[in-house]
C-alpha positions, 0 to 999 in steps of 0.5 A: 855409888858414884853419882857420875854413873847414871843407870839409865844410861848405862843400860841404854849403852848396854842395849845399844851394844847388844843390838850391834852384837845382834845385827853382826850376828844376824848378818853373819848367820844370813851369809853362811846360810846362803853359803850353805845352800848355794848350788856350788856347795853341793856335795860332789861325793860322800867325803865332800861336806862343805855344805853340810859344815856351812849349815851347822855354822849357820845353825850355831850363828842363828842360835846366837843371833836368837840369844842376842835378841832375847838379851836386848829384849830382856834389857829393854824390859828391865825396870830402871830403879835405884835400890834403897840403902839397906836393901840387898843386891838383885837383878838391876843393881849397879855394884861397886866392890872394893878390894885391891882395886875398885870394880863396878858391876851391873847385874843384868838379866843376860849378856854376862861379860859384856863391858860398858865403858861410861864416864871414864869407868868400866862396868861389867855385866854380870848375871845372877847365875854367874859364880860372882852374881850368886855371891853377890845376890842378896848381899848388902852395901857394907857386907864383905865376901871372899873370892878366889882370884888367880889361886888366891883368897881375896876379900872384898867390900861391897862399897855401894849398891844402887 
């Protein structure tokens, strides 16, 4: 793993980004809840569903905020340690795959798909439950894996694991 990617910094940036997402989701959920319970949204007849629709939206936003809060908590509890040479990929690993290009992945407890820009590189958070995460878990530096991308089978080398 290139020395310029600091795992502690990566996790701190992930937490900061997730905290911003949590704040935005919480604000939206509170605003939608206020709209759903506003007297002006009281149904005027049996076909008026504005208040009901707003309450469904508020519920969905509350669930999303709850999941974001759980992601923040799990990242905060994540032990920060570098894997030793030959150690299999596990939760908390920073992985570089080389194929036609080089890709950086962080195996996180949640928030799969989150991209963190750090030292000129983009690191994507993936979870062990994701398709790529399932293929990476247990692999070691130097292993190769086959991935289907865009309908084509491509071979990747696990170039580094930290």
